[in-house]
N, C-alpha and C positions, 0 to 999 in steps of 0.2 A: 349453537355453539356446544361443542363437547365439554363435558365436565369429568375430570379425573380426580378421584380421591386417592392420594398416594400415601401409603402406610408402610411400615417396615415389614409387617407380615399380615396379609389379607385374612388369614385364619383367625387373627385376633380381633378382627373388625366385627362388632356386634350391632352396629347401627345401620338399618336399612333406609337409605335415602333414594327415592325414586329418580330414575333418569340420570344416574351417575354411574360411572364405571370405577370400581375399586381395583387398584393395581398395586403391586409391590414397588418399593423404591428402587430395587435392583432392576426390575423390568423397565421402569421409566428411564433409568439412567443408561441402560445398555441395549435395549431392544430398538432396532432402527425404525420400527413402525411408529414408535412414539416420538422419535426425534423429527420425523417428517410430517407429523400431523399438523393441521392448520386449524385456526379458530378454536383454541383450547383454553379452558380455565382449569388451573391446577390447584386443588385444595391440599396443601402439604400438611399432613397430620403425622409426620414422623415423630418418633419419641424425643429426638433432640435436634435443635438447630445450632448446636455448637459449631464453631468455625471449623471448616473442612470435614465436618461429619456428613453422613449420608443425607440427613435432612437439609443441611446447608447447601449441598450440591444439587438437590432436587430443585430448590428455588433458584439457584444460580443458573443452572442449565435451562430451566424453564424460561427465564428471561432471555437467555442467549438464543433460544429457539423461537422467540416471538410469542410464546405462550403467556398466560396471565396467572402468575403464581400468587397464592395467598398463604403465608406472608411472602413478600418479596425480600430481597437481601437487605435493602435499606431498613425495612421494618424489623428484621432480625437484629440488625445492629442497634436500632433504637431501643429495642426491648432489653438490651444488655447495658444500656447507658444510664447510670444514675443521674447524670446531668439532664438527659432528656426527660426522665421521670420527674425531676424537680421542676423543669420548665413547664411541662404539661400540667402539673399540680397547681402551679401558680396561675397559669392561664385559665384553668377551669375552676378556680377557687370558688366563685359564686355558685356554680353548679354543684360542686362537692358539698359545700356547707348546706345548701338547700336540700339536697338529697339525703344527707346523713344526719340532719339536725335532731331527729327523734330517736336516734340510737343511743342507748344509755351506756353501752360498753365503751372501752377505750381502744378497742381494736375491732376492725370489721373487714371481712373478706367478701369481695364481690366477684361472682363468676359471670362472664359475659359470653354469650353464644351468638356469633354473627351479629353483634351489636345490640343484643337484647339480654335482659336479666331475667332471673326466675320470678321476680316480683315487679309488677308494673311501675311501682313508685320509684324504682331506680332505672327505668328505661332511658330517661333523658341523660343521666350520667353515663350509662352503658353506651349509648349511641355516640356521645361526645368522645369517650375514650376509644371506641372502635374507629372513629374517624382519624384519630392520631396514630393508633396502632392496629393496622389492618391484619389481624390474625383470626382464624376461625374461633378458637377457644382461648379465653384470657381469664386470668385471675388477678385482681387488683387488691392490694393490701393497704388499708387506711389506718392511721394512728391519730388519736385525739390527745392534744396537749393544750392546756389552758383554754379548754372549750372550743378549740379550733382543730378541724380535721385537715390532715395532709396525706397525700398518697406516698407511701413509703416504697412501694415496689409494684411493678406490673410484669407479669410473665405469662408465657403460653402454658396451657393446660394439656397434659398428655391425655389422649383419648381413653386410655385405660383408667384414668382417674375420674372419669365421669360416672356418677353413681346411678344405680338402676332407676331411681325416681326422677333423674334428670334426662333420661334418654328420650322420652317422648317430646320434651321441650326442645332438646337439641335438634331432633329430626324436623320439628315444626319450624324452628328458626332457620335451619338450613334450607328448607323448602321455600320459605319466604324470601330469603336472600337470593337464591338461585332464580326465583321467579321475578326478581326485580321489585319486590314490594317495598324496598327501602327507598325507592325513587317515586316521585310523583308523576314522572313521564310515562306515557303509554309505550309499552314495548312492541316492537315490530317483529313479526314472524320471519321476515326475509332479511333481517339485519345480519350483515357480515362483520361489521366493525362498530366500535363504540366511540362516539364523539361527545366531548364535553364542551359546552359553550359557557365561558366565564362572563357573567353579565350581572350588573346591578341596576335594576329598574329605578332605583332612587337616586342614582348619580345625576348631578346637574348637567354635565356636559357629555352625556353618553354618545359614543360614536354610532350607535344604532338605536332607533326608537323601537318600541315593543312590537309594532307591526312588522318591521323589518326582521326582528329576531324570529318571529313566527314564520316568516317566509324562508329564512335560513333553515329552520327546523324542517319545514315541509320539503324543501329542496334536498336536504341531507337524507331524510328518510326515504325519499323517492328513489335514491340510488344505492341504498343498502346500509346507511348508517343508523344505528340506534342512538338517539340524541337525548342528552340531558342537560338542562340548565344547572350550572353550579355557581357557588359563590365563594367568598374568601374563606369560609369555614370548611370547605371541602378540600383543602390543600393535601391532606394525607390520603385522599382517595384517588389521586391522579393515576396511580398504577392500574386502576380498573379500566382505563380508557386506552384507545389507540391513537387518538388525536385530540388536540386542544385548540379551540378557536377563541381568541380573546376579544371580547367586545366590551371592554372597559377602557377608559383613558389610561394609557400606560405611563409609567415613570420608573426610574431605577430604584428610588427609595420608596417602594410601594409593593403591595402584595402581587400586582400583575407581573412584575419582574421575577419575583420569587417563584410564582407559578410557572412562568416560562422556563426558568432554570431547572426547576424540579422535573417538569415534563420532558425536557431534553435529556436529563439524567436517566429518566425512566424509558427513554427511546420512543417517546411519542412524537408524532408529527405535530409541529407547533406553528401557529400563526396567531400572534406575532412572535417570531423567534427572539431569544434574549439578545443576540448579537445586534439585530435590527433595532430593538428597543434602546440598547446602550448607545448606538451610533446616532439614531434619529432624534433622540430626546436631548442631545447636547449640541447646541449650535456652534460651539467652539470647534468641536470635532468636524462638523459639516463644513465650516469655513476653511479649515486647513485642507481637507480632502478636495473640495471643489477648486481651490486655488492651485493645488498641486496638479490636478488633471485638467486645468484650463476650462472649467465650466463657468460661464459668465454669471457673475453675481453683481448686485450693486457694490460700489466701492466699500470695502469692508476692512475694519481694523479690530484686532483682538485687543480690547482695552483693559488696562490694569492701572495701578496707582501711579506708575512711573511714566506713562506715555499720554497723559491727558492733553498736554500742550500740543503734542504731535497730532493727536486726533482732531483737535480744534482746527489746526492749520490745514490738515488734509481734507476734512469733511465739511467744515463750516456749519452753518445753521440754516434751516432746520436739519436735524439728523435724527436717527432712530437708535435708541439703546435697547438691547434685548438681554434678559437673563438667559443663560445657556439652556435652561429647561423650560422656557416659557411655552405656553400652549393656549389656544383659544383667545389670543390677544392679551392674556394675563402676563405680566412681567415684560411688556413691551411699551416703551415710552417715547413719544415724539418730543424732542428737546428743541425748544424754540430759540434759546439764547444761552450765552455763557453763564449768565446768572442762574438761569434755570438748571443748567448742567451741574453747577456746584451745589445747588440745593438738594438735588436728588441723588447725586453720585455716592455720597457716604452710605446711604441706605442700601443701594444696589450692590456696592462692593462689599458690604458687610455680609451679604448672603452668598456671594461668589467672588473668588479672587480674580476671576476673568469674566469679562462681559463682551458682547458683540456690539460694535458701533458701526452703523451703515449710513451711507448717504440716503436721503429721503427721495424716493422715486414715486411721484404721485400718479395714480392710475384710477380709472373708474371701477375696475374689477381686477381680481386675480384669477388666472387660469389654474385649475386643478386637474391634473392628469392622474387618473387612478390606474395603478399598475400592479399586476400579480404575475409571478412566474416570468418576469421580464417581457410581458405583453401588456399593452394598454387595453383597459376594459371600457372606459368612457372618459369624457371630458366635461368639466363643469366650469361655468363662469360664476364666481362668487363676487357680487357687487358690494361696494362699501356701504356701510350704514349711512342713512340720509344725513348729509352735511357733516360727515365724519371721515377721517382718513383711514379707518380700519373697517374690516368686515363686521366686527362686533364693537358696539359702544356700550361700555359699562357705566351706568348712571350711579349717582351717589346713593340712591334709594335701594340699590342692589339689582334693579331691573336691567336686563340686557337687551339691547336692540340690535338687529342684524339687517343686512341688506338682502335684496332678493337674489335668487340663484337661477341659473339656466343650464340645463343638462343637454349635452350634444353627443352625437355619435363621434367616434374618433376621427372618421374621415372628414368631418366638417370643421375640425380645428386646424389652425395653421400648422403646416408640417414642421416648421422650425420650433414651435412650442412643444409638440410631441417628441421630436428628436432630442431636444434639450432635456426634457423630463426623463426620457429613457436613458440617456447618457449618465445623468445624475443618479437615478435609481440603481442602475447596474453597478455603480461604485459601492453601493451598500450591500446588495445581495439579490436574492430572487424572491423576496417576501412580498407582502401586501403593503403598498406605499401610495400615499397621496402626495404628489409633487406639485408645489405651488410655484407658479411662474408669473412674473410681471412682463408685460410687453410695453416698451416705451421707446419712442423715436425709432421704430422699426427694428429694435433689438429685444432679445429675450434675456431675462435675468432670473436666475434661480433665487427664490426667497427661502424655502425650506423644504425638507422631505419629512412627511409624517408617516410613522410606522403603523398608525392605527386610523386609517382614513374613515371619514364619515360615510356610512351607508344608511340613509334614512328612507323609509318607504314614503313615496310621494315627492322625493327630491332627487337623489342620485340614481334611482331606478326608473326615472320617467321614460328613458329611451329604451332600455333593454327589458324592463319589467321583470317577470319571474326568471327570465334567462340569465340575468345578472347573478342571482342567488345560485342558480344551477351551475353556472360557470365556476364560481368560487368554490362551491362544495365539490365539484367534479375534480378540480385541481387538488383539493385536499385529499380526496379519495385516491387519486392516482399516486400521490406521494405516500399514502399509507400502504398501498399495494406494493409499491417499489421498495419500501422499507421492509415489508414482510419477506420479500423475495431477495433482499440483500443488495438491491440495486441502488447505487449512489450512497451507500453507507460507509 
């Protein structure tokens, strides 16, 4: 990847950083050869990032060209925002107090060069601030009141303000940053694009186990992605990447949705996209859409305080109540009687004004059709937990039992199951979906569409093996290439 250092006047540039090209802001903005360059990182070191200044337009046009500017326009706006400064100061309070506790003065200035400080004892704080404000050179001002430090201001540092004794450090920090030493992942020499995989190995209901994640990485790097595992602390770094692959359980009131929204705003290719998360994680939305488009489901009523009697009359007992954002069998209750209904209903309606009530359709297993880019990848049978009506049985001890599974090639599944799944998923989009279908009395019924389907090594990959991971990553790569070429944008 090419690296351009963009400055107002290259003659004023006194720092020699190997393997970078120093160019003027005027040349970057006006010379056609720079507008058509691909695979470019732009270090914007103009004197000012003021709105509609030359420095502002360098970052703005870099984003429009598909380049990777630092800082990007969102960071420029964040650096001007007192509200953002206050929020970050509050979020990093523990780190700030720990880092500055031995400073006796009441004011402290911290200079940060590509996430590092001039003294190692402040590196943790410097790294945390750099994650929030991705700019090459920063200066943070801290004030101590009543023995407590707060960040008063953070702003970019003009390259001309770097002192002679700091130049060697700046060059070293820049080299480390450009070489990727901020990341624990090994860099690939043939990488064309950068892929972030959002993953939390400590999550209880991860959509992928660690072995599957490693296979995703291997497949991605084999086709030209430079891949890095990120976590929720890396929100501010999303602009560094070309694509985001979310492998955490998604929810609207959750960092996964914020990551998807931010990635879309930064023009990354995203799986799962925020629109799919929003639609799939709400069963009320799914019920309305499927009814409108005549996708068969178990008899369904959107339940609220005023139609309980109607629900009893139409569905009878047993029936199933679902919270709109239920997942992994959480928030799903089989109601055996009217008395049982009135016992649990206040608690459920206290969490959501609307619920889903469905007739109970007993089956030995649920079909799962995994779909990406409007094409089925594989089919699974997920069997109910032993002597239980759901795939997962949650015991009072906290232990979770699950039924066995069976993975099949698409061609071995009943055609009506696959066609029902495709019809339903296509109403959501072209994302990555796991469509759950029940087969009962020779009819197919849509149960739900998951935007974040499980891919566990040793389960869902039993038929396709490594080809499954390669297919998914290849679709992601094609979307990135189309985005860079302006296709479908």
